[in-house]
N, C-alpha and C positions, 0 to 999 in steps of 0.2 A: 503493500499500500504505499509506504514511504521509505526512503532510504535506498541503499545503505548509507549511513553517515560514519565517516571515518573520525573516531573521536581521540582518546588519549593514545599517543604513540611515544614510547621510549626506545632505548637502544636494542631491545629484544622482544618487546611485546606491544600489543595494540588492543583497542576495543573498537568494535564495530556495532553500531545501533541499527535496528530495523523495526518497523511497524509491518504487521501482517493482518489478514482479515480473519483469521481462525486460529486457534490454539495448535501450535506444530513446534517441531524440532528445527532450529535454524543452525545450518552447517556452513562455515566459512574457513577455507584453507585447512580442513581437517579438524576444525574445532567446532564443537556443538553446544548450543544453549537452548533450553526450552523457554518458550514465551510466557510471559505472565499477562494476566488480564486486569485492564482497568476499564470499568464499565463495559461497553460492548466492543473494546478494541483490544488488541494483543501488541505486546511488545517483547523485544529481546535485546540483550546486550551481550554480545559473543566475544569472549576473551580469548586472545590469540597469544601463544607463548612460543618461546624458542625461534623467533623469526630472524632471517638474514636481512642482508642490507636492502633487498628488493624482492617482494612477493606479489605476484599476479593473484587475483582471487575472483571466485564466484560466490554467489549466494545460492544455497540449495535451501528449500522448504520440504521437510519430510523426503529428502533425498531426491527432489525434482529440482533442477536448476531454472531458476526464475531471473537471474541477473548476471550479466548483462542481458537485456531484453533482446530477442531474436531480431536480427537485422540491424542492430546498434552500429551506428557510425562513429561514436565516441572512442576516444583511446581506452584501452582495457583498464579495469580498475586495479589499481596497484597500492601496496603499502610499502612506504620507504622509511627505513630506519637509518640512524647514523647522524651525521653532521647537519646541524641547522644553521643555515646561512641567510634564508629569507623568510620573513614573516609578514604577511599580509594582514591588515586590520581595518576597521571602520565601523560605524555605528548608524542606526536610523534607516532601516531599509523596510519600506512599505511595500505591500504585495505587488507583484509584477504588474497587475493591470490597473493600478491606481494612477490617475492623471498627474504625476509629480515628476515628469521628466524621464529620460532614459535611465534603466537600471545599470549603475555602474558594475555591480557584482556580477550581473549576467554578461556585460561586455568584457569584464576581466576573464571570465570562464571561457568565453569564445576565443579570446586571444591565446589563452593558455593551451587550447585544443591544438593550436598550430605553432606551438612552442616546444622545443625539445625539452623533454622530462626533466633533465638536469637543471633546468632553469626555472622550474616550477617553485613556488614557496613550500617550505616544509611545514609551515603552520598557518593557520587563519584565525584571527582573534575578532570575535563579533561583540562590540561593546555596548549592546544595549539596543532596545527597541527592534527585537527580531520580528516581533508581531504587533499590530496596533489594535488592541482590544477596545479601544474607545472610537476608533475611526476604520470600521471594517469596510470591504468594498460593497458595491452595490449589489453584487450577486449574494454575498453573505447576508446583508440587511434583508433581502427578499427571502433568503432561506429562513432566516430568524422569524420573520413574520409567518411563514408557512408552516413552522413547528411549534409556535407558541400559540396557546389559546387560553384566554381568561387569565393571564398572568400580570403581575405589577413590575415586570422587569423593564429596565430602560430600553426604550426603542433605539435600535442602531447600535447597541453595545451587547458583547457576548458577556456571559455570565458562568455557564456550566463547563465542565471538563470537556465535553463532547463538542461544544461550541468553540472553545480554545482550540481544540484539535482541528478543527476546520480551518482556522487561521493558519496553523502550521503547514497544513496540506497546501493552502494556496501559496504560502511564501516559499516553501521548500520544494514543492512538486514541479516547479518549472524545470524541463529537461536539462538545459545547461547547468541550473544551479544544483540540480540533483547529481549530475556528473561531478561537478567541482567538489561537493561535499563527500563525494565517495572516494576521492583521491587526496584531498588535503585535509590533514587533521585539524579539528576545530575546537576552539575553546570559546566559552559564552558566558555572558553575564547579562542579567536583565537590568533594564531601566524604567522609567514610569510607564510608558505606554504598553509594556509587557503586561502590565496590571491595569493602570488606568492614569490618564494624565494628572501631574502633580502628586502622585503616589507619595505619601509620608512627607509632604511639604513641612507640616507643622502639626503640632497637637490639635489646633483648631480644625484643621483639614481632617484628621482622623476622628474627631469627635462628630464632625459634620456627616462623614461617611457612615460612622456606626449607627447612625439613626435612620439610615437608609433600609427599608426592609429587605432589599435584595442584597445588600452588602456581604453578608455573611456567606452567602452562596457564591458571590463573586471572588471573594479572597480565597475560598476554598477551590474553586475552579482555577484560579489563576495559579496559585502556588503549587498545587497537586500537578498541574500540567507542566509548569516549569520544571518540576523535579523529574518528570518522565522524559520531556522533550529536551531539555537543555542541561540540566544539573548532572544528571546521572552520568553522562559522558565525560564530564570534567574530571572525574575521579579516576585515579590511577589504580593499578592492581592491589597495592597494599591497603589504599584508602577503601576500596570496594569491600576488601576482605574483612575490614573492621567497623563497616558502616551496619548498624543494628536495624535500620529501616530497610536496607536492600536485603538484608538476610531474611527479615520477615516477609518481604515481598516475594522473594524466590521460594520460601518455604510454604507460603500459605495454600497455594493449589487452587484458590478460588478468586472470585473478583476482589481486588484489593482498593478499590476506589474508596469505600468507606475508611480504610486504614489511612490512605493518603490525605483525605479530606481532614481526618483528625490531626494529622501531623501538620497540614497546612495551617490550621487554627493555631496550633502551638507555637509554630514558626512566625505567625504575625503578631505574637504577643511582644510587647515592649519590655525587655528584661535587662536591667543594667548589669546584673551579676552573672551574665553568661560564662559558663566555663569552657566553651568551644565555640568555634564559629559555625554558622549555619551554612553560608554560601560562598564565602572567600576561599580560595584555593591557591596552591602554589604549582607551577609547572617549571620543570628545569629543561631548557633546550641547549644542551651542550654547555658553552660558556656563557649563555644568557640565561637568566632566571625571571620568570614571570610571577608576580604576586597580583592576583585578580582580587579587587576589593569590592565587596557588596556595598555600595553607597546609598542603598534604598531600604531594604528590609530591615537592616540592623540598626537603624537610626534610634537615637534616644531623644525623646522630644518633650517628656513630661517633667514636672517638678522644677521648672525653670532652668534646667541645664540642656542645652541643645549639643548634641554630638552626632557626627556623621556615623561613628560606630561606637560601639560600647567600649569601656576601658579593656576588657577582656579580649576583644577582637583586635584592638589597637596594639596590644601587647603580643597577639600572634603575629601581627604584621611586622613588628619591630624584631621579634625573634627570627623570623624567616628572612629578613633583610640581611642577617649576618650571613657570612659565608664567603667562599672564594669563587669569583666569577668575573667575567669581563664587563658584562652588561646587565643592568638591573632595569626590569621593565614593570612599572606599576600600572596595572590595568584598572582605570576607574572611568565608569560610563560618564561621570562628571568632571570637568576640567578642575585642576588645581590652580593654574595660572590662567587667568582670563583677561579679556580686554580691560585695561586699568581702570576705566570709568566704572564699567560694570562691576568689577570686583569691590571697589569701594563702596559703590551703591548697595551691594548686597550686605556688607558688613554694617553699613548705616541702617539699613532696614532691619537688620536683626535687632539691634538696640531699640528701634523705634517700636518693634511690635511686642517688646517686653512692657511698654508702658501701659498704666491702667487708662480706662475710659476711651474716648473717641479718638485719641492719637494712636493707641494700640490697635484699635480695630481698623482705623485707615491704613496702618503700616501692613497689617495682616491681609487686608484685601489687595493691597499693592503687591505683597509678596506672591500671592496666588495668581493674580493677574498677569503678572511679569515673570513668573517662573524663577523667583529669587531663592534658589534652593541648592546652590553649587558650594564647592568647598568654602568660599569666602562668607557665605551666609551661616556658616558653622564655625565661627572665628576661633573658638578653642581648639576644634580639630584641625582646622587650616594650619595654625601655628604649630601643632603637634606634629603634623606631616612635614611641614617645612623644616622642623629642628631634625626629624629622623633623616629626611632626605640629605641635609648638610652633612650629618654625620656618616651616612653611607658613602658620600662623595668624597671622603677623605679616607676611606678604609681599603683602597685597592682597585675599585671598579674604575673603568675607563669612561663609561656613560651611565647616567641615571636618566631614564626616559619615563615620563608619565603618559600613558597612551589613553586618549579620551575621545568623546564624541559629543552627542546631544545638542551642541549649540548651532548647527546648521550652517556652519562655515569652518573652513579648515584654516590651520596656521601652526607655525613653530615660534615658540618662545623660549628664550634661553635665560636661565636664572642666574643672578649675580648676588653673591652672599658677601657680607661684610669683610670677611677674609676669603680670598680666593680658594677654591676647591680644587683638589687634584683631578676630579672627573668633571666632564661636561654634564650639566644638568639641564634638560629641556623638557618642555611641555609639548607633545606632538598631538595634533587633533586631526581627525578625519571625520567629517560629518557634513552633509548625510550622503549615505551610499544610495539611496533611492526615496528622496523625500524633500525635493528643492522648495524652499519657502517662496512665497510671492515676493516680486521684485521690489515692493514697497519697504521690505525689511532690509534690503542691502545697504542703503545709506545709513540706517540705524546701527547695523553692524560696524561700517566703517567709521561713524562717528564715536562709537564706544572705544576705539583705539586711539582717537585724537589726543594730543597732548593737553590741549585747552581742557577738554572734559574730564581728563584724568585729574588735572590740578584741582578743578572746581570740587569734584566729588571727594577727592583726598582732603581738602580743607573743611568740607562739610563733615566728613567722617571724624576727623581729628576733634572738631567743636563739640560732637556729642560723645566723646570718649573712646572711639575706635582706637586701639593701640597702634603704635608705629608698626610698619611691615617688617618682618624679620628677612625679608629677601626683597630684592628688586629684580626685574625681568624686563626684557625688551623683545619686541617682535622681530624675528630674523626672516620670516616669510608669510606672505598672505596680507590681509585675509583673502582665501580663495573660495570661490563660490561655484556652485553646481554639484551635480552628484559625483562622487569620486571614491577611489579605494586606494589606501595608502600601503607602501612597501618599505619595510625596514629591513636593510641589507648589511650583513656583518663581514668585516674583513679584519680578522684578528682582533685588535683593540679599537679599531675604527668602525664607524657605521654610517649609513646614509639613509636619509628619509626622502622617499620619492612619492609623489603624489600624482594619480593617473585619473583623468576625467573619464566620463562615460563614452566619450569619442576615442578613447585611446590615447589622447594627447598627454604628455607630461608636462604637468603644470608647476611643478616645483621639485627641486632637488637640493638638499642641504646636507653637508657633511657634518658628522658628529664625532667627538672623541679626541683624546690627546695621546700621543705617544708617552711611554713612561719616560720620566726624567732621570 
């Protein structure tokens, strides 16, 4: 029905995810897994061990070969292990038939089909908004109307697991995308539209949603489907082996949707004292390390202390930032370094929203209307991340790159700390992959980078008590507009950020890293 999706790959093993129409055994390259049932759908994650540098594969269901499809003209599905020199990334990909410009990921896949295999990326990082639960296609809206009778669920928005599943089928079912995801290992994290616009913007937003009669089902459907379609494949063999929920799912033998919905409600709870992470994860790509950070579900919003993630999860991030590698990649759906004016405005708004009375209510309305929910809007977390990055940048790495999306324009910003760091520290943004904003927004994006606007909002922020920035930054490329995919290429301790538009044109190329002194 969907897949195969090549997910976690290391030096000798891989996992491949598939969805089928009935319960069956799924066999790939001599390794077999039984499907598990979620509602009326069936899924399997096949774990492959003892792989060589290159393994061509087929997918068999109950010993019948079903993939590649008969007559396929696509290059054969292959699993490549070993050195990782190219990583593609981006965010914000609406369904292929949405009227938001050409699909850059589809165009990227078509180019790869005619590119030598040794030049393909060895990893793809999708940084949020894989599906748009609150902005479905016209076909899905009609499907919802046809399948709902006498409910109070929001018109034009999905709610239940099966409805979310339809979104993934639309998004990943495109033939070129389906082939791309079968040959390039993919890591994923959600952003707000995977659940709903402005998801967990503030405590006021959570309280408002909690009062909706359909919200409980919405969050259950969103998180349970995210676990199945996105999160499960992020986990490596050791993580899968010790994951209690995955063990229960595999052992149950019956429909596990109630189990996943119960888990989803627990995952949605705001808990400062979490002892482990819910969704953040680590991937090692040779001499590059990826730390993917959940900047949505793990937020702390209550009791007057706003944090992007809990203290326990931040401690996990800091621990895993230790180690020997050449390149540290911090995957965050939301940028750390933003256009200066917008960064200062978000910190300013956070203080305003704390005030009592009409001032606080007005600031909250502005926060939700303008999507003021990035790292600078969580100033305590912004500063903590800045301190962590500065420390890592003096511990042996050549580059520290924060990979982000969300903001619907792409750019590169280089960080400058009071004391120069040994590593190059950059914010790399690629957004959107397929969701061009209206042209009216482009002047606003440009203005947010202007020096005059930055000076004005920094002055205002200082007047209301926003602390001095621990880091300065300067834009070195951009802003670039239009649907795009980014490629990060490694050459020893050097790296290069390249941005490709949906037309195939290279719109940016920035060298990163310094040779050891």
